C-alpha positions as CSV (number, residue, x, y, z in Angstrom):
1,M,-61.1,45.1,-46.9
2,K,-64.6,44.0,-45.8
3,Q,-65.9,45.0,-49.3
4,A,-63.7,42.3,-50.7
5,K,-64.7,39.7,-48.3
6,W,-67.3,38.3,-51.6
7,F,-64.5,37.5,-53.5
8,F,-63.6,34.7,-50.8
9,H,-67.1,33.2,-50.2
10,P,-67.2,29.5,-50.6
11,I,-69.8,29.7,-53.5
12,F,-67.9,32.2,-56.0
13,V,-64.9,30.4,-55.1
14,F,-66.5,27.3,-56.1
15,V,-68.1,28.8,-59.5
16,L,-65.1,30.5,-60.3
17,S,-63.0,27.2,-59.9
18,T,-65.8,25.0,-61.7
19,V,-65.9,27.8,-64.5
20,A,-61.8,27.8,-64.6
21,L,-61.8,24.0,-65.1
22,V,-64.4,23.9,-67.3
23,C,-62.9,26.8,-69.4
24,S,-59.2,25.1,-69.4
25,F,-60.8,21.7,-70.6
26,F,-62.3,23.1,-73.7
27,L,-59.5,25.3,-74.5
28,Y,-57.0,22.0,-74.2
29,I,-59.6,20.3,-76.8
30,Y,-59.6,23.0,-79.1
31,W,-55.7,23.3,-79.0
32,Y,-55.4,19.4,-79.3
33,V,-57.7,19.5,-82.3
34,G,-55.7,22.6,-83.8
35,I,-52.5,21.1,-83.2
36,S,-54.0,17.4,-84.6
37,A,-55.1,18.9,-87.6
38,G,-52.0,21.3,-88.4
39,L,-49.9,18.0,-87.7
40,K,-51.4,15.9,-90.1
41,A,-51.5,18.6,-92.9
42,L,-47.7,18.8,-92.4
43,A,-47.4,14.8,-92.4
44,I,-49.6,14.8,-95.8
45,R,-47.5,17.6,-97.2
46,H,-44.2,15.7,-96.9
47,Q,-46.1,12.3,-97.8
48,L,-45.8,10.7,-94.7
49,D,-48.4,8.4,-93.2
50,P,-50.6,10.3,-90.7
51,G,-51.2,6.9,-88.8
52,Q,-47.7,6.6,-87.7
53,F,-48.0,10.0,-85.5
54,F,-51.5,9.6,-84.6
55,E,-52.4,6.0,-83.1
56,A,-55.0,7.4,-80.7
57,R,-57.5,8.8,-81.9
58,P,-59.1,12.5,-81.0
59,W,-62.5,11.0,-79.7
60,V,-60.6,8.7,-77.4
61,V,-58.4,11.5,-75.8
62,I,-61.6,13.6,-75.6
63,M,-63.6,11.2,-73.6
64,V,-60.7,10.1,-71.3
65,L,-60.3,14.0,-70.7
66,S,-64.1,14.5,-70.2
67,L,-64.1,11.4,-67.9
68,L,-61.1,12.7,-65.6
69,V,-62.6,16.3,-65.9
70,G,-66.2,15.2,-64.5
71,V,-64.2,13.1,-61.9
72,I,-62.7,16.4,-60.9
73,L,-65.9,18.3,-61.0
74,A,-67.6,15.5,-58.9
75,G,-64.6,15.7,-56.4
76,I,-65.0,19.9,-56.0
77,L,-68.6,19.1,-55.5
78,I,-68.7,17.0,-52.7
79,I,-65.9,19.1,-51.1
80,F,-68.3,22.2,-51.6
81,I,-71.5,20.3,-50.2
82,Y,-69.4,18.9,-47.2
83,H,-67.8,22.5,-46.8
84,L,-71.4,24.0,-46.6
85,K,-72.9,21.1,-44.4
86,T,-70.1,22.0,-41.9
87,L,-70.6,25.8,-41.9
88,Q,-74.3,25.2,-41.3
89,L,-73.2,22.8,-38.5
90,Y,-71.0,25.3,-36.9
91,R,-73.8,27.9,-37.1
92,M,-76.0,25.6,-35.4
93,Q,-73.5,24.9,-32.6
94,Q,-72.9,28.4,-32.2
95,T,-76.7,29.2,-32.0
96,F,-76.9,26.1,-29.6
97,I,-73.9,27.2,-27.1
98,S,-75.5,30.5,-27.0
99,N,-79.0,29.3,-26.1
100,F,-77.6,26.5,-23.6
101,T,-75.4,29.3,-22.1
102,H,-78.8,31.2,-21.6
103,E,-80.2,28.3,-20.2
104,L,-77.8,27.1,-17.9
105,K,-77.5,30.9,-16.4
106,T,-81.2,31.7,-16.0
107,P,-81.8,29.2,-13.5
108,V,-78.5,29.5,-11.7
109,T,-79.2,33.2,-11.5
110,S,-82.8,32.6,-10.3
111,L,-81.3,30.1,-7.6
112,K,-79.0,32.9,-6.4
113,L,-81.7,35.4,-6.0
114,Y,-83.6,33.0,-4.2
115,L,-80.9,32.1,-1.7
116,E,-79.7,35.7,-1.2
117,T,-83.6,36.6,-0.5
118,F,-83.2,33.5,2.2
119,T,-79.8,35.0,3.9
120,R,-81.2,38.6,4.1
121,H,-84.6,38.3,5.3
122,E,-86.4,36.7,7.5
123,L,-89.5,34.9,5.8
124,P,-93.0,33.2,6.6
125,R,-92.9,29.3,6.4
126,D,-95.7,29.4,3.5
127,E,-93.4,32.2,1.7
128,Q,-90.1,29.9,2.4
129,L,-91.9,26.9,0.7
130,K,-92.8,29.0,-2.1
131,Y,-89.4,30.0,-2.9
132,I,-88.0,26.4,-1.9
133,G,-90.7,25.3,-4.9
134,F,-89.2,27.9,-7.3
135,M,-85.8,26.7,-6.5
136,L,-86.4,23.2,-7.2
137,Q,-87.9,23.7,-10.6
138,D,-84.7,25.5,-11.6
139,A,-82.6,22.8,-10.4
140,E,-84.4,20.2,-12.2
141,R,-84.2,22.6,-15.3
142,L,-80.4,22.7,-14.8
143,S,-80.4,18.8,-14.3
144,N,-82.6,18.4,-17.2
145,N,-80.3,20.2,-19.6
146,I,-77.1,18.3,-18.3
147,N,-78.9,15.1,-18.6
148,S,-79.4,16.1,-22.2
149,I,-76.0,16.9,-23.1
150,L,-74.7,13.6,-21.2
151,N,-77.1,11.6,-22.9
152,L,-76.4,12.7,-26.4
153,A,-72.9,12.0,-25.9
154,R,-73.4,8.4,-24.7
155,I,-76.0,7.8,-27.3
156,E,-74.0,9.5,-30.4
157,S,-70.6,7.9,-29.1
158,K,-72.4,4.5,-29.2
159,V,-71.3,3.5,-25.5
160,Y,-74.9,3.7,-24.0
161,E,-75.2,0.0,-22.3
162,G,-78.8,-1.0,-22.2
163,V,-80.5,-4.5,-22.7
164,F,-83.9,-5.0,-25.0
165,T,-86.4,-6.1,-22.7
166,R,-90.3,-7.3,-23.6
167,V,-92.4,-5.0,-22.3
168,D,-96.0,-4.1,-22.4
169,L,-95.7,-0.4,-23.9
170,V,-99.1,0.8,-22.9
171,E,-98.1,0.1,-19.1
172,L,-94.8,1.4,-19.9
173,V,-96.3,4.9,-20.7
174,K,-99.1,4.9,-17.8
175,R,-96.1,4.5,-15.4
176,F,-94.1,6.6,-17.0
177,L,-96.9,9.5,-16.7
178,A,-97.4,8.5,-12.9
179,G,-93.7,9.1,-11.8
180,N,-93.8,12.2,-13.6
181,R,-97.1,13.7,-12.9
182,H,-95.5,16.7,-11.5
183,L,-93.9,17.7,-14.9
184,F,-97.0,17.7,-16.9
185,R,-99.8,18.4,-14.1
186,E,-101.0,21.2,-16.2
187,C,-101.4,19.1,-19.2
188,D,-104.2,16.8,-20.3
189,I,-102.5,13.5,-21.3
190,R,-105.0,11.2,-22.6
191,I,-103.8,7.3,-23.5
192,E,-105.8,5.5,-26.3
193,N,-105.4,2.0,-26.8
194,P,-108.4,0.9,-29.4
195,S,-107.6,-2.7,-29.6
196,G,-107.9,-3.1,-25.4
197,K,-104.7,-5.4,-25.8
198,E,-101.6,-5.9,-24.3
199,I,-98.8,-4.7,-26.8
200,Y,-95.5,-5.9,-26.0
201,Q,-92.3,-4.9,-27.5
202,P,-88.9,-5.4,-27.0
203,V,-87.2,-2.1,-25.9
204,I,-84.6,-0.2,-23.9
205,V,-86.6,1.1,-21.2
206,S,-84.9,3.9,-20.1
207,L,-84.4,5.1,-23.5
208,V,-88.1,4.9,-24.3
209,E,-88.4,7.2,-21.4
210,M,-86.2,9.7,-22.5
211,L,-87.8,9.9,-25.8
212,L,-91.4,10.3,-24.1
213,M,-89.9,12.8,-21.8
214,N,-88.6,14.6,-24.9
215,I,-91.9,14.5,-26.8
216,L,-94.0,15.5,-24.2
217,T,-92.2,18.0,-23.1
218,N,-92.2,19.5,-26.5
219,A,-95.7,19.3,-26.8
220,K,-96.2,21.1,-23.6
221,K,-93.5,23.7,-24.7
222,Y,-94.5,24.5,-28.2
223,N,-97.9,25.4,-27.0
224,N,-100.0,28.5,-26.7
225,S,-103.4,27.3,-25.5
226,N,-104.8,27.5,-22.0
227,R,-104.4,24.0,-21.5
228,P,-102.0,22.1,-23.5
229,S,-103.2,18.4,-24.2
230,V,-101.7,15.3,-25.9
231,D,-103.4,12.3,-26.7
232,I,-101.5,9.2,-27.0
233,T,-103.0,6.4,-29.4
234,F,-101.7,2.9,-30.1
235,E,-102.1,1.1,-33.1
236,E,-100.3,-2.5,-34.1
237,N,-100.3,-4.8,-36.9
238,E,-98.1,-7.8,-37.8
239,Q,-95.1,-5.6,-39.1
240,T,-95.1,-2.5,-37.2
241,M,-96.3,-0.8,-34.1
242,L,-97.2,2.5,-34.1
243,I,-97.6,5.7,-31.2
244,R,-99.0,8.6,-32.3
245,F,-98.5,11.6,-30.3
246,R,-101.4,14.4,-31.0
247,D,-101.0,17.6,-29.3
248,N,-102.7,21.0,-29.7
249,G,-99.9,23.2,-29.8
250,I,-98.5,25.7,-32.2
251,G,-98.3,23.3,-35.0
252,I,-95.3,23.0,-37.6
253,E,-94.7,24.4,-40.9
254,N,-94.2,22.3,-44.0
255,S,-90.8,23.5,-44.4
256,E,-90.0,22.6,-40.6
257,R,-91.3,18.8,-40.7
258,K,-87.8,17.3,-41.1
259,K,-85.9,20.3,-39.4
260,V,-87.3,20.0,-36.2
261,F,-85.4,16.6,-35.9
262,K,-82.1,18.1,-36.6
263,K,-79.4,18.7,-33.9
264,F,-79.5,22.1,-32.4
265,Y,-82.4,22.9,-34.4
266,Q,-85.3,25.3,-32.2
267,G,-88.7,25.4,-34.1
268,R,-90.4,28.6,-35.3
269,S,-93.9,29.5,-36.0
270,K,-96.4,32.0,-37.0
271,V,-97.8,32.1,-33.9
272,D,-94.7,32.7,-32.0
273,H,-92.1,33.5,-34.0
274,A,-89.4,32.6,-31.8
275,I,-89.6,30.2,-28.7
276,P,-87.3,31.2,-26.0
277,G,-85.1,28.8,-24.2
278,G,-84.5,25.4,-25.0
279,S,-81.4,23.5,-26.4
280,G,-82.7,22.2,-29.7
281,L,-81.9,18.3,-28.8
282,G,-85.1,17.1,-27.7
283,L,-86.6,15.7,-30.8
284,Y,-83.2,15.1,-32.2
285,L,-82.6,12.5,-29.5
286,A,-85.9,11.2,-29.8
287,Q,-85.0,10.2,-33.3
288,H,-82.0,9.0,-32.6
289,I,-83.5,6.6,-29.9
290,A,-86.0,5.9,-32.3
291,R,-83.1,4.8,-34.9
292,L,-81.4,2.8,-32.0
293,H,-84.5,0.7,-32.0
294,Q,-84.4,0.6,-36.0
295,G,-87.7,2.3,-35.9
296,K,-88.1,6.1,-36.7
297,I,-90.5,9.4,-36.0
298,V,-92.2,11.4,-38.3
299,A,-93.8,15.0,-37.5
300,E,-97.4,15.6,-39.2
301,S,-99.1,19.1,-39.0
302,E,-101.7,20.8,-40.6
303,G,-100.2,24.1,-40.2
304,S,-99.4,26.9,-38.1
305,G,-101.5,26.9,-34.9
306,K,-103.3,23.7,-35.6
307,G,-101.3,21.1,-33.4
308,S,-98.7,18.4,-34.5
309,V,-99.0,14.7,-34.7
310,F,-95.6,12.6,-33.8
311,T,-95.8,9.1,-34.7
312,L,-93.2,6.2,-33.5
313,T,-93.0,3.5,-35.6
314,L,-91.2,0.4,-34.2
315,P,-90.7,-3.0,-35.9
316,R,-92.0,-6.4,-34.3
317,G,-88.6,-7.7,-33.3
318,R,-87.1,-10.0,-30.8
319,E,-85.1,-8.9,-27.7
320,R,-81.2,-7.9,-28.3
321,N,-78.6,-6.2,-26.4
322,I,-78.0,-2.7,-28.1
323,N,-74.2,-3.4,-28.2
324,E,-74.4,-6.9,-29.6
325,G,-77.0,-7.5,-31.7
326,A,-78.4,-4.0,-33.3
327,S,-77.8,-3.7,-36.7
328,P,-75.5,-1.0,-38.7
329,E,-78.6,0.6,-39.6
330,A,-79.6,1.3,-36.2
331,H,-76.5,3.6,-35.5
332,T,-77.2,5.8,-38.7
333,H,-77.7,9.6,-38.0
334,H,-80.7,10.7,-39.6
C-alpha cells in the first residue's frame, strides 16, 4: 500500500490530469474534423449544399475549444499551485509548532528544576541570586515567545491599534537601547548618524520598538563571533529614510535572502547547519511592521560567515492612524 502512494502525489495527479485533458482535446478535434469531412463528402455525393449543414467553420470551433481548454488548464494550474503553497505552509507550521513547543518546554523545565533546588536545599545568598537570575532569564524567554504569538495575531488580524507619532528616530533607537541594555550587554551596538541632524519620521513607536527588538535579537542569535556587534546607520533623502543594521554574524546565503522573511522560517548556514531554538517569526514580524509603515526590509550578505545587512526603508510621509489612514498596500503580506 505504501508503494502506491506515489499514485496519489499531487504532482503526479496534476500531470496526469493535464495530459488527459490535452489528449481529450486533440482527440475531439481529430474526431470533429473527421466527422465534418465525412459529412461534407456525403452531402456532395447526394448533391446537397454543405453550407446548410456546416454554417460554423471548423477553425472557429477549434478556437473556442482551445480557449475553453486554456481556461480549464489555467484553473487546474492555479489550484495546483495553491495546494502546493498550502502544503508548504502546513509543513512550516508543523515545524513551528514543534520548535515553539520546545521553546516553551525548555524554560519551563529549567524553572521547575531551579524551584525544586530551592525547596530541597538551603542555599547561600549568592547561590540564590545566581539561580534567581537564571529563572528571570527563563521567564523573560517565555514572555518574549508568548508576546511574539500575541503580536503576530494582532497585526495579521489588523486589530493592532496605534497612532502614528512624529519622532526623532535616532533618539528613539537610543532610548530603546538604553531601556533594554540588559538584553544586549554582550553585544557592541553602535549608532551612526552621518548627517548629525535629527531625523523625524511618523511611526507607531511600539511597533518600531518591536521591529528593533526582533532585528537586534536576530543579529545576536545568529552569530558565532566572540562578541556580536551591530552598526546602526541612518540615511535620508527627500523621498525615503533608511536604517541599516550591519552585523558580524553568520551571514545569509543568496538562496535564503528572501526566505528569512517568511513565516515560521528559521535560518540555516554552512557555519552552523541548524540554529537551535526560535520560532521563525522575528523577521516575519519585522517585515510586516515595515509594511504597515508602507516600507520594507531587505537582507543582504556577502555569504556564509561574512555578516548580514538588514536595510529598513521608510517613505517620507505624514502622521495617520493605522486603522483610518493606512493604504491597502500597508496591509499586504509579503
